[in-house]
C-alpha positions as CSV (number, residue, x, y, z in Angstrom):
1,X,-61.9,-74.4,27.6
2,X,-61.8,-72.5,24.3
3,X,-59.4,-73.2,21.4
4,X,-57.9,-70.5,19.2
5,X,-57.9,-70.8,15.4
6,X,-55.1,-69.7,13.1
7,X,-56.8,-66.5,12.6
8,X,-56.8,-65.8,16.4
9,X,-60.4,-66.3,17.1
10,X,-61.4,-68.1,20.2
11,X,-63.6,-71.0,19.4
12,X,-65.9,-73.1,21.6
13,X,-65.3,-76.1,19.3
14,X,-61.9,-77.8,18.9
15,X,-62.1,-79.0,15.2
16,X,-63.2,-76.0,13.3
17,X,-63.4,-72.3,14.4
18,X,-67.0,-71.4,15.1
19,X,-66.3,-67.9,14.1
20,X,-64.5,-68.1,10.7
21,X,-64.5,-71.9,10.0
22,X,-60.8,-72.5,9.9
23,X,-59.7,-75.9,11.0
24,X,-58.1,-76.0,14.4
25,X,-55.3,-78.4,15.1
26,X,-56.2,-80.8,17.9
27,X,-55.0,-79.6,21.4
28,X,-53.2,-76.6,19.9
29,X,-53.9,-72.9,19.8
30,X,-52.5,-70.6,17.3
31,X,-50.9,-67.3,18.0
32,X,-51.8,-64.5,15.8
33,X,-49.3,-63.5,13.2
34,X,-47.6,-60.1,13.9
35,X,-46.4,-58.1,11.0
36,X,-42.9,-56.7,11.3
37,X,-42.9,-52.9,11.4
38,X,-41.8,-51.1,8.3
39,X,-38.3,-49.5,8.5
40,X,-38.3,-45.8,9.6
41,X,-37.7,-43.3,6.8
42,X,-34.7,-41.1,7.7
43,X,-35.0,-37.3,7.0
44,X,-31.2,-37.2,6.5
45,X,-30.2,-37.0,2.8
46,X,-27.1,-39.1,2.1
47,X,-25.0,-38.7,-0.9
48,X,-25.4,-41.1,-3.8
49,X,-22.2,-43.1,-4.0
50,X,-22.5,-43.2,-7.8
51,X,-23.3,-39.4,-8.2
52,X,-20.4,-37.2,-9.6
53,X,-18.3,-35.1,-7.1
54,X,-18.7,-31.2,-7.4
55,X,-15.6,-29.6,-8.9
56,X,-13.7,-26.9,-6.8
57,X,-14.0,-23.3,-8.1
58,X,-10.5,-22.1,-9.0
59,X,-9.8,-18.5,-8.6
60,X,-8.9,-16.7,-11.8
61,X,-6.7,-14.3,-9.9
62,X,-4.6,-16.3,-7.4
63,X,-5.5,-20.0,-8.6
64,X,-6.7,-21.0,-5.1
65,X,-9.3,-23.7,-4.9
66,X,-12.7,-22.5,-3.5
67,X,-16.0,-24.3,-2.6
68,X,-18.1,-24.7,-5.9
69,X,-20.7,-22.2,-4.4
70,X,-18.3,-19.5,-3.3
71,X,-19.0,-15.9,-4.2
72,X,-15.6,-14.5,-3.4
73,X,-12.1,-16.1,-3.3
74,X,-11.2,-17.0,0.2
75,X,-7.6,-16.1,-0.4
76,X,-7.6,-12.9,-2.5
77,X,-11.2,-11.6,-2.6
78,X,-11.8,-12.1,-6.3
79,X,-15.5,-11.7,-7.1
80,X,-16.7,-14.9,-8.9
81,X,-20.0,-13.1,-9.9
82,X,-18.8,-10.0,-11.5
83,X,-15.2,-11.2,-12.4
84,X,-13.7,-8.1,-10.8
85,X,-10.1,-8.4,-9.6
86,X,-9.4,-7.6,-5.8
87,X,-8.8,-4.0,-5.1
88,X,-5.0,-3.3,-4.5
89,X,-4.2,-1.7,-1.1
90,X,-3.8,2.0,-1.2
91,X,-0.2,3.0,-1.0
92,X,1.0,5.3,1.8
93,X,0.6,9.0,0.9
94,X,3.5,11.2,1.7
95,X,2.7,14.6,2.9
96,X,6.3,15.9,3.3
97,X,8.4,17.7,0.7
98,X,9.7,16.1,-2.4
99,X,12.9,18.1,-2.7
100,X,15.4,19.4,-0.1
101,X,18.3,21.8,-0.3
102,X,21.5,21.4,1.7
103,X,23.6,24.5,2.7
104,X,27.3,23.9,3.3
105,X,30.0,26.2,4.7
106,X,32.6,25.4,2.0
107,X,36.2,26.4,3.1
108,X,37.5,25.7,-0.3
109,X,35.1,28.1,-1.9
110,X,36.0,30.7,0.7
111,X,39.7,30.2,-0.1
112,X,39.1,30.3,-3.8
113,X,37.1,33.6,-3.4
114,X,40.2,35.1,-1.4
115,X,37.5,36.7,0.8
116,X,38.9,38.7,3.9
117,X,38.6,37.1,7.3
118,X,37.6,33.4,7.8
119,X,34.6,31.4,7.3
120,X,32.5,30.0,10.2
121,X,33.3,26.4,11.4
122,X,32.0,23.9,8.9
123,X,29.9,20.9,10.1
124,X,26.7,19.2,9.1
125,X,24.8,21.0,6.4
126,X,21.6,22.8,7.1
127,X,18.7,21.4,5.3
128,X,15.8,23.3,3.8
129,X,12.5,21.8,2.6
130,X,11.7,23.0,-0.9
131,X,7.9,23.3,-1.0
132,X,7.4,25.7,-3.9
133,X,8.5,25.6,-7.6
134,X,10.3,29.0,-7.2
135,X,12.8,29.2,-4.4
136,X,14.5,32.5,-3.4
137,X,18.1,32.6,-2.3
138,X,19.4,35.6,-0.3
139,X,19.6,37.4,2.9
140,X,16.8,38.5,5.2
141,X,15.7,42.2,5.2
142,X,12.9,43.2,7.5
143,X,12.8,46.8,6.1
144,X,12.5,45.5,2.7
145,X,10.2,42.5,3.7
146,X,12.6,39.9,2.1
147,X,12.4,36.5,3.6
148,X,14.2,34.1,1.3
149,X,13.4,30.4,1.2
150,X,17.1,29.6,1.3
151,X,18.3,32.0,3.9
152,X,22.0,32.8,3.7
153,X,22.0,35.7,6.2
154,X,25.2,34.4,7.8
155,X,27.2,35.1,4.7
156,X,27.6,38.8,4.2
157,X,28.7,38.5,0.6
158,X,25.3,37.2,-0.5
159,X,22.9,39.8,-1.8
160,X,19.4,40.2,-0.4
161,X,17.9,39.1,-3.6
162,X,20.8,37.0,-4.9
163,X,19.4,34.2,-7.0
164,X,16.4,32.0,-7.4
165,X,15.9,28.3,-8.2
166,X,12.9,27.1,-10.4
167,X,11.5,23.7,-10.6
168,X,10.1,22.6,-14.0
169,X,8.6,19.0,-13.6
170,X,11.6,17.2,-12.2
171,X,14.3,19.5,-13.5
172,X,15.8,22.4,-11.5
173,X,17.2,25.6,-12.9
174,X,19.1,28.4,-11.2
175,X,19.0,32.1,-12.2
176,X,21.1,34.9,-10.9
177,X,19.0,38.0,-10.1
178,X,21.8,40.6,-10.7
179,X,23.7,39.9,-7.5
180,X,26.8,41.8,-6.4
181,X,29.1,38.9,-6.3
182,X,27.6,36.5,-8.7
183,X,26.2,32.9,-8.7
184,X,28.4,30.0,-9.8
185,X,27.8,26.5,-10.7
186,X,30.3,23.6,-10.3
187,X,30.5,19.8,-10.3
188,X,32.2,17.6,-7.6
189,X,35.7,16.4,-8.5
190,X,36.3,19.4,-11.0
191,X,38.0,22.6,-10.3
192,X,35.9,25.3,-8.6
193,X,34.0,27.5,-11.1
194,X,35.6,30.7,-12.2
195,X,32.9,32.4,-14.3
196,X,29.6,33.5,-12.9
197,X,26.3,32.9,-14.6
198,X,24.8,35.6,-16.8
199,X,22.3,37.6,-14.8
200,X,18.7,36.7,-15.4
201,X,19.6,33.6,-17.6
202,X,18.3,30.2,-16.4
203,X,20.9,27.5,-16.1
204,X,19.7,23.9,-15.7
205,X,21.3,22.0,-12.8
206,X,22.5,18.4,-13.2
207,X,21.9,15.9,-10.3
208,X,25.3,16.3,-8.7
209,X,26.0,20.1,-9.5
210,X,26.4,22.6,-6.7
211,X,25.4,26.3,-6.6
212,X,28.0,28.6,-5.1
213,X,27.1,32.1,-3.7
214,X,28.7,34.6,-1.4
215,X,32.0,34.0,0.4
216,X,31.6,30.4,1.6
217,X,28.0,29.2,0.9
218,X,27.5,26.0,-1.3
219,X,24.0,24.8,-2.1
220,X,23.0,21.3,-3.3
221,X,19.6,20.2,-4.2
222,X,18.5,16.6,-3.8
223,X,15.4,14.5,-3.4
224,X,14.0,14.2,0.1
225,X,14.6,10.9,1.8
226,X,11.6,8.7,2.9
227,X,11.9,9.9,6.5
228,X,11.9,13.6,5.3
229,X,8.8,13.0,3.2
230,X,6.9,11.2,5.9
231,X,7.7,13.7,8.6
């Protein structure tokens, strides 16, 4: 029976190892020493508890906190690289008219004129979109090829080429074109006008003034509503 020395050699002698010479304890065999395996190295990089924490990137446009490596603000789109502000949304573009004319059948103007007969039944005004800077007022005439923008053909006291209105930036002017019965301008709450405009002389219109022509026609210019402009 062989003995084992402290180095793990099998020896035929029991006092000293016949391989390496190490003393062998009587009646005992020594197991080889096994080294503990080295701890495995993880590929996962863990943060250093002592390292400083990265500071959030604050948007200069809306003050929202963003990750430190963000290129754009997550809230408003601010460009951290170029410093450009987010592009404002494009406003809706209206394609309709900016100005409208209202045509009224004015019974008081008819009575003031002392015209024969009676005016048509009054009701809601007729509206005309004013799409040009010069607007003709009058009655249609196919033979003369006259098609006014504001057609007053129902009122026989209106001349075919009665008057015109001119837009200069945001101000309207009215001009009588030498009509038979004249063009008048008046304000609400005041007596109806008595004196017609001088022919071919422009007269600026205030926001609330009305133009009177013919036997019963009253014209008022106003800005188009949002619905009229988007139609």
